[in-house]
VEXDREN-2710 file (C-alpha; in Angstrom, 1 decimal):
% VEXDREN-2710
k/r/px/py/pz
1/MET/143.5/187.3/73.1
2/SER/141.4/187.1/69.9
3/ASN/138.3/185.1/69.8
4/PRO/138.2/182.0/67.5
5/PRO/136.4/182.5/64.2
6/HIS/132.7/181.9/64.4
7/ASP/131.5/178.7/62.7
8/PRO/128.1/179.3/61.1
9/PHE/127.3/175.6/61.1
10/TYR/128.2/175.1/64.8
11/SER/125.3/174.9/67.3
12/SER/126.0/174.7/71.0
13/PRO/124.3/171.7/72.7
14/PHE/123.3/174.1/75.5
15/GLY/121.7/176.6/73.1
16/PRO/118.0/176.7/72.1
17/PHE/118.7/175.2/68.7
18/TYR/120.8/172.1/69.2
19/ARG/121.5/170.1/66.0
20/ARG/123.0/166.7/65.9
21/HIS/125.8/166.5/63.4
22/SER/126.4/162.8/63.1
23/PRO/123.6/160.3/62.1
24/TYR/122.1/158.6/65.1
25/MET/121.4/154.9/65.1
26/VAL/118.9/153.7/67.6
27/GLN/120.2/151.0/70.0
28/PRO/118.5/147.6/69.8
29/GLU/117.6/147.6/73.5
30/TYR/116.0/151.0/73.1
31/ARG/113.7/149.4/70.5
32/ILE/112.5/147.0/73.2
33/TYR/111.9/150.0/75.5
34/GLU/109.9/151.7/72.7
35/MET/107.9/148.5/72.3
36/ASN/107.2/148.4/76.0
37/LYS/105.9/151.9/75.9
38/ARG/103.7/151.1/72.9
39/LEU/102.2/148.2/74.7
40/GLN/101.5/150.3/77.7
41/SER/99.7/152.9/75.6
42/ARG/97.3/150.2/74.4
43/SER/93.7/150.9/75.2
44/GLU/90.8/148.5/75.8
45/GLU/89.3/149.5/72.5
46/SER/92.4/148.5/70.5
47/ASP/91.3/146.6/67.5
48/SER/93.1/144.5/64.8
49/LEU/94.2/147.6/63.0
50/TRP/96.1/148.8/66.1
51/TRP/97.8/145.5/66.4
52/ASP/98.7/145.4/62.7
53/ALA/100.3/148.9/63.1
54/PHE/102.1/147.7/66.2
55/ALA/103.6/144.7/64.3
56/THR/104.5/146.8/61.3
57/GLU/106.4/149.2/63.5
58/PHE/108.5/146.6/65.3
59/PHE/108.7/143.6/63.0
60/GLU/109.9/143.0/59.5
61/GLU/107.6/141.8/56.7
62/ASP/109.2/138.4/56.8
63/ALA/109.7/138.2/60.5
64/THR/109.3/135.1/62.6
65/LEU/108.5/134.7/66.3
66/THR/109.4/131.5/68.2
67/VAL/108.4/130.5/71.7
68/ALA/109.9/127.4/73.3
69/PHE/109.1/126.0/76.7
70/CYS/108.6/122.7/78.5
71/LEU/105.2/121.4/79.8
72/GLU/104.2/118.3/81.6
73/ASP/104.0/116.3/78.4
74/GLY/107.3/117.4/77.0
75/PRO/109.1/120.3/75.3
76/LYS/107.1/122.6/73.1
77/ARG/108.3/124.9/70.3
78/TYR/106.0/127.1/68.3
79/THR/107.1/129.3/65.4
80/ILE/104.7/131.8/63.7
81/GLY/105.1/134.1/60.7
82/ARG/104.6/137.9/60.4
83/THR/100.9/137.7/59.6
84/LEU/100.2/135.8/62.9
85/ILE/102.4/138.0/65.2
86/PRO/99.8/140.7/65.8
87/ARG/97.2/138.2/67.0
88/TYR/99.8/136.6/69.3
89/PHE/100.3/139.8/71.2
90/SER/96.6/140.5/71.4
91/THR/95.9/137.1/72.8
92/VAL/98.1/137.9/75.8
93/PHE/95.8/140.8/76.8
94/GLU/92.7/138.9/75.9
95/GLY/93.7/136.2/78.4
96/GLY/93.4/138.6/81.3
97/VAL/96.7/140.4/81.2
98/SER/96.5/144.2/81.9
99/ASP/100.2/145.0/81.4
100/LEU/103.1/143.4/79.5
101/TYR/106.7/144.5/79.2
102/TYR/110.2/142.9/78.8
103/ILE/113.3/143.5/80.9
104/LEU/116.7/142.7/79.4
105/LYS/119.8/142.4/81.6
106/HIS/123.4/141.9/80.5
107/SER/122.5/141.4/76.9
108/LYS/125.2/140.9/74.2
109/GLU/125.2/142.5/70.8
110/SER/126.9/141.2/67.6
111/PHE/126.8/142.3/64.0
112/HIS/126.8/140.0/61.0
113/ASN/125.2/139.8/57.6
114/ASN/123.7/143.3/57.9
115/CYS/121.9/142.3/61.0
116/ILE/122.3/143.1/64.7
117/THR/121.8/140.2/67.0
118/VAL/120.9/140.7/70.7
119/ASP/121.4/137.7/72.9
120/CYS/120.0/138.2/76.4
121/ASP/120.3/135.2/78.8
122/GLN/118.5/137.0/81.6
123/CYS/115.3/138.2/80.0
124/THR/112.1/138.6/82.0
125/MET/108.7/138.9/80.6
126/VAL/106.5/140.6/83.2
127/THR/102.7/140.3/83.0
128/GLN/100.2/141.7/85.4
129/HIS/96.8/139.9/85.9
130/GLY/93.8/141.4/87.5
131/LYS/91.6/138.3/87.7
132/PRO/90.8/136.4/89.9
133/MET/93.3/138.3/92.1
134/PHE/96.0/140.8/91.3
135/THR/99.0/138.7/90.3
136/LYS/102.4/139.6/88.9
137/VAL/103.9/136.8/86.7
138/CYS/107.7/137.0/86.0
139/THR/108.6/134.6/83.1
140/GLU/112.4/134.2/82.8
141/GLY/114.3/132.8/79.9
142/ARG/116.7/133.6/77.1
143/LEU/115.7/136.0/74.4
144/ILE/117.5/136.2/71.1
145/LEU/116.6/139.0/68.7
146/GLU/117.8/139.8/65.2
147/PHE/117.3/143.3/64.1
148/ALA/117.6/144.7/60.5
149/PHE/120.5/147.1/60.3
150/ASP/118.7/150.1/58.8
151/ASP/116.9/153.3/60.0
152/LEU/113.8/151.4/61.1
153/MET/115.7/148.7/62.9
154/ARG/112.8/146.2/63.0
155/ILE/112.9/142.7/64.4
156/LYS/113.6/139.9/61.9
157/THR/113.6/136.9/64.3
158/TRP/112.3/136.7/67.8
159/HIS/113.3/133.6/69.8
160/PHE/112.2/133.3/73.5
161/ASN/113.2/130.2/75.3
162/ILE/111.4/130.0/78.7
163/ARG/113.2/128.4/81.6
164/GLN/111.0/129.2/84.6
165/TYR/108.3/131.5/85.9
166/ARG/107.0/132.9/89.2
167/GLU/103.6/134.1/90.2
168/LEU/103.7/136.8/92.8
169/ILE/100.7/137.8/95.0
170/PRO/100.9/140.8/97.3
171/ARG/101.1/140.1/101.1
172/SER/98.1/142.4/101.7
173/ILE/95.8/140.2/99.7
174/LEU/97.0/137.1/101.6
175/ALA/96.4/138.9/104.9
176/MET/92.9/139.9/103.9
177/HIS/91.9/136.3/103.2
178/ALA/94.0/134.6/105.9
179/GLN/90.9/133.2/107.6
180/ASP/89.2/132.0/104.4
181/PRO/90.5/128.6/103.4
182/GLN/88.6/128.5/100.2
183/VAL/90.2/131.8/98.9
184/LEU/93.6/130.6/100.0
185/GLU/93.2/127.4/98.1
186/GLN/92.2/129.4/95.0
187/LEU/95.2/131.7/95.4
188/SER/97.5/128.7/95.6
189/LYS/96.5/127.5/92.1
190/ASN/98.6/128.7/89.2
191/ILE/96.8/131.0/86.7
192/THR/99.4/130.4/83.9
193/ARG/101.4/127.6/82.4
194/MET/105.1/128.5/82.1
195/GLY/104.0/132.1/82.3
196/LEU/101.6/131.9/79.4
197/THR/97.8/132.0/79.7
198/ASN/95.6/129.3/78.3
199/PHE/94.3/131.8/75.7
200/THR/97.8/132.2/74.3
201/LEU/98.6/128.5/74.5
202/ASN/95.5/127.6/72.6
203/TYR/96.4/130.2/69.9
204/LEU/99.9/128.8/69.5
205/ARG/98.4/125.3/69.1
206/LEU/96.0/126.7/66.5
207/CYS/99.0/128.4/64.7
208/VAL/100.3/124.9/64.0
209/ILE/97.3/124.5/61.6
210/LEU/97.1/128.1/60.5
211/GLU/100.8/128.7/59.6
212/PRO/100.8/126.2/56.6
213/MET/97.5/127.8/55.4
214/GLN/99.1/131.3/54.8
215/GLU/99.4/130.5/51.1
216/LEU/95.7/129.6/50.9
217/MET/94.6/132.7/52.8
218/SER/96.8/135.0/50.7
219/ARG/95.4/133.5/47.5
220/HIS/91.9/133.9/48.9
221/LYS/92.4/137.6/49.5
222/THR/94.3/138.2/46.3
223/TYR/92.2/136.4/43.8
224/ASN/88.9/136.4/45.7
225/LEU/88.5/132.6/45.3
226/SER/86.4/130.3/47.4
227/PRO/88.3/128.2/50.1
228/ARG/87.8/125.0/48.1
229/ASP/89.1/126.6/44.9
230/CYS/92.1/128.0/46.8
231/LEU/92.9/124.5/48.1
232/LYS/92.3/123.0/44.7
233/THR/94.7/125.3/42.9
234/CYS/97.4/125.0/45.5
235/LEU/97.3/121.2/45.5
236/PHE/97.3/121.2/41.7
237/GLN/100.5/123.4/41.6
238/LYS/102.2/121.1/44.2
239/TRP/101.1/118.1/42.2
240/GLN/102.6/119.7/39.0
241/ARG/105.9/120.3/40.8
242/MET/106.0/116.6/42.0
243/VAL/105.2/115.2/38.6
244/ALA/107.4/117.5/36.5
245/PRO/110.6/115.7/35.4
246/PRO/113.9/117.3/36.4
247/ALA/115.4/119.8/33.9
248/GLU/118.0/118.1/31.7
249/PRO/121.2/119.9/31.0
250/THR/121.4/121.5/27.6
251/ARG/123.5/119.4/25.1
252/GLN/125.5/120.8/22.3
253/THR/124.2/120.0/18.8
254/THR/126.5/117.6/16.9
255/THR/127.3/118.2/13.3
256/LYS/127.5/114.5/12.5
257/ARG/125.0/113.5/9.9
258/ARG/122.8/110.5/10.4
259/LYS/121.4/108.2/7.9
260/ARG/117.8/109.0/6.9
261/LYS/115.3/106.2/7.7
262/ASN/112.3/105.4/5.6
263/SER/109.2/107.4/5.9
264/ALA/107.1/104.6/7.3
265/SER/109.3/104.2/10.4
266/ASN/109.3/108.0/10.9
267/ALA/105.5/108.1/10.7
268/SER/105.1/105.3/13.2
269/ASN/107.6/106.8/15.6
270/SER/105.9/110.2/15.4
271/SER/102.5/108.7/16.1
272/LEU/103.9/106.8/19.1
273/GLY/105.5/109.9/20.4
274/ASN/102.3/111.9/20.1
275/SER/100.3/109.3/21.9
276/ALA/102.8/109.0/24.7
277/GLY/103.0/112.8/25.1
278/GLY/99.2/113.0/25.2
279/LYS/99.1/110.7/28.2
280/LYS/101.5/112.9/30.2
281/ARG/99.3/116.0/29.7
282/SER/97.1/116.9/32.7
283/PRO/95.5/120.4/32.2
284/ALA/94.5/122.3/35.3
285/ASN/90.9/122.6/34.1
286/ASN/90.4/118.9/34.2
287/PHE/92.1/118.6/37.6
288/ASN/90.0/116.6/40.1
289/LEU/90.7/116.8/43.8
290/THR/89.6/113.2/44.5
291/SER/91.4/111.6/41.6
292/GLN/94.7/113.4/41.6
293/VAL/95.4/113.6/45.3
294/PRO/96.8/110.3/46.6
295/ASN/94.6/110.4/49.7
296/ALA/91.2/112.1/49.0
297/SER/90.2/112.0/52.7
298/TYR/93.3/114.1/53.5
299/GLY/92.1/116.8/51.1
300/ASP/88.6/116.8/52.5
301/HIS/89.9/116.9/56.1
302/PHE/92.3/119.8/55.1
303/TYR/89.4/121.7/53.6
304/ASP/87.2/121.2/56.7
305/ILE/89.9/122.5/59.0
306/PHE/90.4/125.4/56.6
307/ILE/86.7/126.3/56.8
308/MET/86.4/126.0/60.6
309/CYS/89.6/127.7/61.6
310/CYS/90.5/130.2/58.9
311/LEU/87.1/131.7/58.1
312/ASN/86.2/132.1/61.8
313/THR/89.6/133.3/63.0
314/LEU/91.6/135.2/60.4
315/PHE/89.2/136.1/57.6
316/GLU/87.2/138.2/60.0
317/ALA/90.4/140.1/61.1
END
């Protein structure tokens, strides 16, 4: 019996040099596993550059992150853009969390519009807290992820709808303080709200103000303008778009000749047209914030919020 001809391009999977012949596409759930490993490798000295690299590795440039839950005063829904996502994950650990990872069970995948959608109705966000006592918080809900169908397979949209949460305390800690009513009363209090720390909730509330200011902050970093000048130019451009008349459809020129009027009427009409056109002109150099904005107090209030929040929060980062 003759041996089959040797294939020079064949490499046995059991040999020392195994080569994959077909291109390998990373599974979406494996990307969540990689994200969990990256979060576990975080150190206490991780700065904003580390979090920016983390977001760049797992999120697209135009990605959005949405968190929805229900508090005592009604349902809440917060959506933040790509520039605010790194800070969101860092606030989780700044709020006293020592470990964070996501568990996906029975997720469903679908492909459409060059994107892979992962719908997991049984997603659990697990956070471990070390203060005041060791507590494990399991936040359950529905997680819908949309991945870009490419080699990087980064997240385009992240939507986490929280349904319920549980705070778990080891029995050994309860047994140690069984005779101390003050400690037991302290342990009976929740340390999170719907699985989120107060630090993260306050940041999400702040994002309601910061998200519309992304245009101002990008203009500040690009053109090195002062905050007031950034606000001034943005408001002027929006005012221009509001005042500008809609574009009229182009009309075909007619070949029909019209009767020529006298020169006096033409001169009067041209002078009226020039005066009317001069009234509509509003150059940007003469733009006044208090005169052009319908409500000047709104502009001042917007500027104050921009100074307090943006300069202290994001410009430093």
